[in-house]
N, C-alpha and C positions, 0 to 999 in steps of 0.2 A: 347888056347881054347877061349879066349876072342876075338881074332882076327877072328876066324871062325864065331863066332856069329855076329860080326860086319859086316863081309862080307856078311853073309846071310841076315842080316837086310837091308843092302844097296841094295842088289839084290831085295829084296821084294819091297823096295821103288821104285826102277826103274821100276819094273813090274807094280806097281800101277800107276806110272806116265804115262807109255805107254798105259795102258789099261783104264785109267780114263778120263772122260771129263775134258777139261781144266778149266771149271768153278768150278770143285770140287777138284782141286789139292792143294788148299790153305792149308788144314789141313795136307796134306802129307808133303808139303814143310816145314811147321812149325815144324813138328816133326824132320826134318833134322836139322833145326837150333837150335832146343832145345837140340839135342843130342850133344855128345862129339866127334863124328867122322866126322865132317863137311869136313875136308880136305880129308880124305879117300874117302868120298862119292863123292866129286868133281872129284877125280881121276877116280872113277868108272864111273861117268857120262861122263867124257871126253872120256874114253875108249869106252863106249857104243856109243857115237856120232860118233866116228871114224868108228866103225863097220857099222853103218847105212850109213854113207857117202859112204863106199866102196860098199854097196849093191845098192845104188842109181846109182853110177857110172856104175856098171855092167849092170843095167837095161837100162840106157840111151844109152850105147854103143849098146845094142841089138836092140833098136828101132830107130836109127839115120837115116837110109835110108828113112823110112816112113816120118820122120820129114822133110827131104829135099824135098821130093815130095810135101808134104803139103805146104811148103813155096812157091814152084814154082806155084802151083795152086792158092795160095792166091795172088800172085803178079798179075796173070792174072785177078783175080776177082777185084783187086784194080782198074784197068783201067775202067772196066765196072762200078764199083761203082762211079768213078769220073764222068762218063757220066750221070749215074742216078742221082747223086747229083746235077749236073748242071740243068738237066731237072726238078728235084723237085724244085730247087731254082727258076727257071723260072716260073714253074706252081704256086709256092707259091706267087711270086710277082704279077702274074696275078690275083690270087685269092684274095690277100690282096687288090689290087686295086679295084676289083669287089665288095668285102664285106664291104669296108669302109663305104659306105652309109647305108648298112643294119645295120652295127653295130651302127651307129649314130641313126638310126630309133629305133633299139632295146633299146638303152640307153634312148631315149625319152619315148618309151613305158614303160620301166621299171620304169622310174620316175613317169609317169602318173599313173601306177598301184600302186605305193607306195603312191602317194597322194590320190588316190581313196580309198585305204585301210585305210589311216589315217583319211580321211573324214568320212568314214563309222564308224570307231571306235569312232571318235569324236561325230558323231550324236548319236551313241548308248549311249555314256557316258552322253551326254547332255540330252537325253531322260530320263535318270535316275535323273539327277541333276535339270533340269528345274522345274518339279513338286515340288521338295523340295523348290526351291527358290520361286516359285509362292506361295506355301502355307505359307512360311515364310513371304513373302511380304504381303499376305492377313492377316496374323496374326498381323503384324505391323499396317496395316490400321485399322483393327478392334479394336486394342487397342487404337490407336489414336482417333478413333470415339467413344471410351468408350463402345463398344459393347463387354462386357466382357464375357458373356456366349457363343456367337459364337466364340470368340477368344479362349476360353477354348476348345471348340469342335475342332477347327482348330488345336490347339496345340496337342490335343490327336491324331488326324489323322496324323499329322506331325511326332509325336513320334512313333506311332505304325505301320504306313504303309509306309511312304515315306522315312524317314531317314534310316531304315534298308536296303533299296535297294541301297543306296549310302553311306554306312557306311565307305567305304575305303577312302573317301575323307576327307581332313583335315577340310574343312569348315563344313562338316556334323558333325564331332566330336565336333567342337566348338558349333554348334547348340544344339547338344545333351547335352553338358555340361551346356548350358544356359537354358535348358527347366525347371529345378526346379526353377531357378530365375524368369523366365517368369510366371510360375504357381503361385509363391509367389506374384509376382507383380500384377497379375490378382486378386488374393485373397485380397490383400491390397486395390486395387482400388475398388473392389466391396464392401468392408467394408466401404470405404470412401463414396461410393454412398449410402450405407445403412444409414450412419450417416447423410448425407444430407437429406435423406428421412425422418428420424426421426425428424430432425429439421424442415423439411417442414410440416409434419403433426402436430407438436407442434404449429407451427405458424397458420396453417389453421384449427385447431380444433374448434375455435370459429365460423369461417365462416361455417364449415361443420355442427356444431350443430345448428346454426341459420337457415340454409337451411332445415335441418331435422325437426326442430320445426315448420317452416313455412308449410312444407308439411303436418305435423300432424294437424296443425290448419286448413288447407284447407280441409283435409279429415274429420275433425270434423264438419266443416261447411257444407260439402256435406252431411254427414250422418244426420245432423240436418234438412237440407232442405228436404231430402228424407223422413225422419220420419214425418215431418210436412205435407208433401204431402200425405203420406199414411193415417195419421190421418184425414186430410181434406177429402180425398177420401172416407174413411169409413164413415165420417160424412155425406157426400153427399148421399152415398148409404142408410144410415139410414133414411135421410130425404125423399128420394124417396120411400123407403119401407113404411114410415109412411104416404106417400101421402100428403106432405106439399105443393105440387103445383109447377108449373114450374117457377113462378115468383120469389120465394125464391131461386130456383136453379139458375135462371138467374142472380140474384143479386150476388150470391156467385161465379159465374164463372169468373168474371173479376179479382178479386184478386188472384184466383187460377191460372189463366193464367199467371199472373205476376210471381207467384211462379214457374210455369213450365218453363218460360223463364229464371228464375234465375238458375234453375237446369241445363238447357242447357248451360248457360254461364259458370257455374262451370265445367261442363263436358268438354267444349271447353278448359277451362284453364287446366284441367287435361290432355287433349290430347296433349297439348304443351309439348315440351321436358323440363323436370324439372331437374335441376342440382342435381346430387347426389355426394356421397363421391368420387366415381371414376372419376367424372368429375372435381372436385376441386383439387384432388391430384393425381399425377402420381404414381401408385403403382408398376410400372415395376421395379424400383430398388430393391425392396424387393423380387420380384419374381426372378429376375436375381441372386441376391445374394444368395437366397435360393437354386436355381439350382446349382450355382457354388459351394457352400459349400457342397451340396449333392454329386456332382461329385467328389469333392476333399476328400470326406469321413469325412468331419468335420461338418455334419449337426447338431449334438448335440451341438457343440460349438456355432454355429450360433443361434440355438433356445434359448440356455441359455442367450446369449448376448442380443438378441432381447427382450426376456421377462424381463430381468433385467433392460434394458433401459426403457422399457414401464412402468415397475413398478415405476421407478423413476419419469417418466413423470406423471404417475397417481397421485403420492403424491403431485407433484407440482400443478397439475390441481385441486386437491381436497383441496388445501390450500386457503381459501377465503381471500379476502382483508379485512383489519381491518375496513374499512369504508363501507363495502358492504351494511350494513343495512340502510345507509342514503338515497339511491335512489333505485328505481326499476331497473334502468339500471345496477347497481352493481350486483343484483341478476341475471339479464338476462345474463350478460357476464359469470357469474359463471356457470349457467346451460348450456349455449351454449358450453363452453369448455368441460364440462363433457359429454354432448351428443355427441359432435364431437369426443371425445376420444373413446367412446364405439361404435359409428358408424364405426369408422376405425377398431376397434378390431373385430367387427362383420363381416365386409367386409373381413378382413384377415382370420377370422375363416372359412368363406364359400368359399374362393377362393384359399386357400392353404391347403395342406394335412399335417396336423400335426404341422405346425409352432406354432399355438396356438390351444389348445383344449378347450372343453366346461368346463372342470374342472378349467382350468387356468382363463378363462373369468369369470366364476362364482365366483372364489376367488377374482378377481379384483372388481367385482360388489358388493360382500359382503363388501369389504373394502370401496368402494365408498359409499354404502348405509350408513354404520355406520358413516363415516366422514361427509357426506352430511347432514344427520339427526342431528348430533351433531352441525354442523355449523349453520344449520337453527334454531335449538333450541336456540343457543346462540344469534345469530344476530336478530332473530325475537323478542326476549325478550326485545330488545332495542326500538322496534317500538311502537309509541304511536298514529300513524295516522291510523284510521280504513280503510281509502281508500287504503293506501299503503299495509296494511295487506290483504285486499281483492284482490288487484292486485297481490300480492305475492302468494296468494292461487291459483288464476287463472294460474299464471306462473308455480307453482309447479304441478298443474293438467296437464298442457300442457307438462311439462317436463316428468311427469310419463307416460302419454299417448304415448309420442314419444318413450320412451325407451321400453314401453310395446309392441309397434309395432315391435320392433326388438327382442322380445322374452325375455326381462329381467323382472323378477318378481318385482313388485312395490307395493306390499301390505303394506310394512312398511312405504312407503311414505304416503299412504292414512291414515294409523294409526297415523302418525305424524301430518297429516292435522287435525285430530280430536283434537289433543292437541292444535294446533294453533287455532282451532275453539273456544276452551275454552278461550284462550288468546284474541282472537278477541272479544268474548262476554264481557270480562272484559274491553277491550278498549272501546267497544260500551257503556258499562255501565258508564264509566268515562265521555265519550263524552256526553251522555244523562244526566248525572248529571249536567253538565254545562248548557245544553239546558233547563232542567227543572228549574234550579235555575234562569236562565234569564227570563223564562216565569213567574215564580212565583214572581220574583222581579219586573218585569215590569207591572204586573197586577194591575189594580186599585181597584179590589175587589168590583166591583159594577155590577149590572145586565147589560147585554148588551142591549143598546138601539137600536131599529129597526125603521127606518123612512120610509122604502119602502119594497115592495114585493121582490125586487131583493136582498136586504140585508138580508131579512128573509130567502130566499131560499139558499143563499150562506152559511149562518151560519148553517141552517138545513142540508145542504149538507156536512158540515165539521163534524157535530156531530149528531148522531142518536137521535133526540129529536122529540117527537110527543105529542102535546097538543091541542086537538080540541078546547078547550075553548080559548086558546091563539090565535089560528088561526082566530077565529071569531072576536076578538077584533080589533078595527080600529087602523090604524097607527096614530101617533107613539105609539109603545108598547115596552115591554122589555122582554127579556128572563130571566128566574129566576137565571141563572148562569152567572158568569163573563167570561171574554175572555179566561182565562187560561183553561177552560174546553174543548172547541173545539181544542185549541192549544195542550194541553196535549194528547187528543185523537188522533189527527193527528200525533203527535210524536210517540205515541205508535204504530201506523200503520207503520210509517217510520222505526221504530226499527225492527218490524217484517219483513218488506221488506229487511232490511239490513241483518238480520239473514238468510232469504231465499236465498239471493244472495250468501252467503258463502256456503250454502248447495248444490248449483248447481254443477253438474259434479263431485260430490264426490262418485258416484256409491252407493248412499244410497237409501233405500226404502222410499216410501211415509210415512210410519209409523215412521221410524227413523227421517226423516226430521221434521215431525209434532212434535215428542217428543222433538227434539232439540229446535225448535222454542218455544214450550210451556215452556220448562224449562228456556230458556233464558228470555222469557217474564215474567215468574214468578220472576226471579231474578231482573228484571227491576222494577217490581211492588213492590215486598216485600222488596227490599233493597234500590234501587236507588230512586224511586219515593217516597217511604215511608219515607226515611230519609230526602228528600227535603221537604216534607210536614211537617214532625216533626220539622225541623229547622225553617220553616216559622211560624209554630204555636207557637213555644216556644221562638221566638226572642222577645226582650224587647219592641220594639216599636209597636207591633201588638195590634190593638184595638179590642173592642168587635164587631164592625161592620165587620171588616175583618174576625174575627173568625166565625161570623154567616155566612158570605158569603162562607168561606171555608167549613163549614158543608154542606151548600146547594150544593156547587160544588162537594164535595166528594160523596154526595148522588146521584147526576146525573151520576158521573163517575162510581159509583158502579152499577147503573142500566145499564150502557153501556157495562159491561163486557160480557154479553151474545152476544152482537154484535161483540166483539173482538173474542169470541169463533167461531162465524160463519165466521168471516173474515179469521181466520186461517184455518178453515175447507175448505173454498172455494179455498184457494191457495195451500193446500196440498192434497185435495181430500181424507182426512181421516175423517170419521164420528166421531163426539164427543163421541158417545156411544161405540166406540171401547174399548175393555178391556184394551189395553195398553195405551190408550190416557191419557195424563196428564191434570188434570184440572187446570185452571188458578186460582191464588191466589188473583185476583184483588178485589173480594168481601171482603175478610178479610183485605186486605191492606187498602182499603178505609174505612172500618168499624173502623179499628184501628186508622186511621188518624182522623176520625170523633169523635171517643171517646176521643182521645187526645185533639181535639179542644173543645169538650164539657167540658172536665176537665179544660182546659185552660180558657174557658168562666167562669166556676164556680170560678176558682181561681182569674181571672181578676176582676170579678164582686165583689168578696169579698174584693179584694185589693182596689177597688174603694170605697166600703163601709167604709173600714178602713180609707181611706184618708178623707172622710167626717167626720167620727167619731173623727179624730184627731182635727177637728175644733170645737168640742164640748167644750163649756166653761161654765160649770155649777157653779152657786154660791151655794156651798153645805151648806152654813150657812144662806141662805135666810130665812127670817121670813115667807114669803108667796110667793107662785108661781104665775106666770102670767096666763092669760087665753088663750094665744096663744102658739103654739108649738115653739120650738127653731128654729132659722134661719137655722142652719146647717142641722137639720132634714128635714125642708121644702125643702131645696135644694136637699137633698138626695132622698126624695120621688119623687120630680120632675125628677131627673135623672133616677130613677128606672122606672117611667112611660114611659119616652122617650126610655129607653133601651128595655123594654119589648114590646114596639110598634114595634121595629125592629125585634123582635123575632117572629113576626107573620108568616114569611116564613119558620121558622124552624119546624121540626117535633114536634107535640104537646108534646110528652113525653120529648123532650129536653127542650123546653120552660118551661114546668111545673117543671122539675127538677131544672132548673136554678132559677126559681122564688122561689121554696121552699128552695133551698140552700141559696139564698140571704136572705130570711126572717129569716131562722134559724141562719145564721151567724150574722145578724143584732141583733136578740134577744140575742144571746150569747154575742156579743160584748157590748150591752147595759148593760147586767147583770154584765159583767166584769168591766164596768165603775163604778158601784155601789160598787163593792167589791175590787177595786184597793187599794193596800196597801198605796199609796200616799194620798188617801182620808181617813183622820183620823176621821172626824166628818160629819154627815149628819143631816140636820134639817128636820123637817116635811115639811116646805115650799119647800125645794129643792126636797123632795120626791114627793110632789104634782106636781111640774113642770116636774119632770121626768115621772110621771104618764100621764101627758098631752101628752108628746112626744110619749109614748107607745101607747096611744089611737090613735094618728095620724098614727102610724105604723099599728095598727089594722084596722083603717079605710082603709088604702091602701090595706091590705090583703083582707078585706071584699069587696072591689070594683072589685075584679077579674081582675087584670092586665093581666093575661094570661088565656085564656079560657080553660075549661076542668076540673077544680077542682070541686069536688062534695061538695055542701054545704059550710060549713065554714072550710074546710080541711086546707086551708092556714093559718087560725087563730091559728091552733094548734102549729105553729112555735113560737108563742108568749105566749103560755099557761103557761109556767113556770114563765115567768116574770109577767104575769097578776095576777096569784094567789099570788105571793110574794108581789106585790104592794097592792093588795086588802087586804091581811092579815095585812099589816102595816098601811094602810090608815084607814081601818075600825077598826083596833085594836081588831081583833076578835081572840085573843089568846086562849080564853076559848074553842072555837069550835075546833081550830087547835089541842090544846093539848088533848082535849077529844076524837077527832075522828082520831088521828094520827095512822096510820097503817091499817086503815080500807079501803076496796076498794071504799066505798062510801064517803070517806072523801072529804070535800069541797076544801081543800088545799092539795090534794094528791101529786101535783108536787112540793111542797115546801120542800126543803131539810133542815133538822134541822141545819146543819152546816152553810148553807147560811143564814138562818134566824138569827142564833146566831151572825154571823159576822156582819150583817147589824144592829142588835139590839145593839150590843156593841158600834157601831159608834153613834147610836142615844142616848144611855145611857150616853156616855161621853159628848155629846152636852147638854143633860138635866142638867148634873151636873155643867157645866161651865156657862151656860146661866142663871141658876136659883139658883145661889149660895146665893142670898138674898131672894129667894122665898121659902126657906126651912121652913120659919116660917109660910108659908101659908099651911093650912091643905090639900087642894086639890093637891098641888104640891107634898107634902110629900107622899100622898097616891099614886100618879102616879109613883113616884120614887120607892116606895116600890113594886108596881106592876111590874115595869121593872125588878127590882132585882129578884122578884119571878119568872118571865117568864124566865129570864136568867138561874136561877137555874134549872128550870124544863127542859129547852132545853138541858142543859148539862147532866141532868139525862137521857134524851131520847138518847142523843148521846152515853153516856157511856153504856146504856143498849143495844143499837144497836151493839156497838163494841163487847160487851161481848157475 
């Protein structure tokens, strides 16, 4: 059974081999080798092959005759083929010989066509690469020329347009890789240019500021000339309308023509090209850098960097030198740098879009204002020269006007100038203190002698003095005042001029200027001049003659105050009757000085009297007095006569007061001589001598040394002394004691204390000198009377106290 199956399987395999394509018999054959019947199969295969061989042999035997016939015909064809072959060979040789040149030409043509194609391809590729190379070369040239913004534009075109067209080439890839580096290099180079620009404007700030301030000064001069021309023109029209005549008009035309030519000259100067900030500094680096950073998307970084650096430069500019206050040039350099800084910032503000804005500039300006004002306050406080302060004020005004022309608010600067004005006034007051002291120290305190009309007019021109009677007198004659009057008056006017100079260009109204001048002048009068006069009056070596002359001088200066009022009114054009107008204190100043001088005269006169009284040498124990007044008193009376003769130029009231004060002081001092504690005893003879001296004083008072006293008014100064002496010399105690306290009492001015003190001294004298006369009845009676009077006087005193 197994053999049958194997035979059947081999048969199937053989049929598959016979019926299957040779390419697909592999699996069939593999199954044979995989099986166990390989030998049996081979026997089957060989048997099958033998069968097929027998079939082929049978078929060949059947077709053999046809095969022989075919061979015979083929042999015939062979000869013909040989002939054809030789003909073809000959033809081919001939053709090869004939086409050899054509082949060579074709090879040459092929080579030319290949070169042509290569050239065309090369041209096409170069047409893509050359623009890239040209742009790259242009980029390098622009960077070498430091044209960074065009280089950035070229780089942008190279990156976006040209490199994409030739991106397949290696050099283009290298260029693409270098583009960020080139962009960064351009950015760094532009920043370097910006730093150079910042350094440049830092160096040129002073020159820029100087130029800007010169332009502002020229503009102010032009405005001033135009304003003067307009005022003069209006004045001419007013004169024409008033019908003043052509002659006056012709006289005024000449100077006006000069002013017109001056205006033309200024206009010509303005027409000339004036260097500005853009002419002194090249702003292109900052513009280029701004554009570059804008293109690179880093504008905010650039703006922050620029503003930060400029803030640092602002702080450096606003830091003044420590010795700036020593010279005006120091202030000028300081202002030039500040003006230059803000002129640049203003130029940047108006020529760039958003690099700096108004808020940023205003912030810097506020910082500059605070720093500048603080620096000026500090450094100006060191200044003691009024001329330097005045020049500084003019420089500050020019500084303010310059920056105001660029749109910066400068009101705080003008407010600060008002503070400097007060300081300027104080410096002027100190200066004029020295001036007044020199005038007062150098004055001879004598009336000014005048020997000619020229000298008279010169003095009258310096001081407003009018005296028709003096003008009628022949030369030589004298002004009543000394030289310090016209000198002081002239210096008062100079001070007013100095105050006016500071008020110019401060944008103040006429009323404010007038008020400022008047207040400063009042300080000069009430403080400076007053103190100087007081010091002169109260110094030790001043004499009565000098004091008299000072009174006369201050009287004339007081009268001149109205002329000072008119002088201030004329230069400020503010009528004195204006409500806000400040009145001058000159009248009260000179009155106070005169009163002080009067008091000093009284004091000085009394001191002189005391000096004479110190020479008094009474013999208080003299038995009998002489018939002549004492020598010291005669000298004193002679001195008083000569002194009061000098007083004739004084106001009557002053002379009368001085004379009355001197007489009262003399009377009081004489009484004190009698009552001095050192004088223990006084004899009747000494009292009689003292009475003679008092009579000499009364004779002086009766002679009227100073006119103006009514009757015996001056004698009242000695009334106390006279009644006391009459009481003792006449020994009229009964009347005194009986009428004491009554208004009609003969000895009304005699004080019981005074009488008791003097009586005690006489009582002691009587006891010591008459110690042996007590046995005489008359002397005993007199001594009893003195004792009785003493008791009664004490009773009066006790009764008065009770």
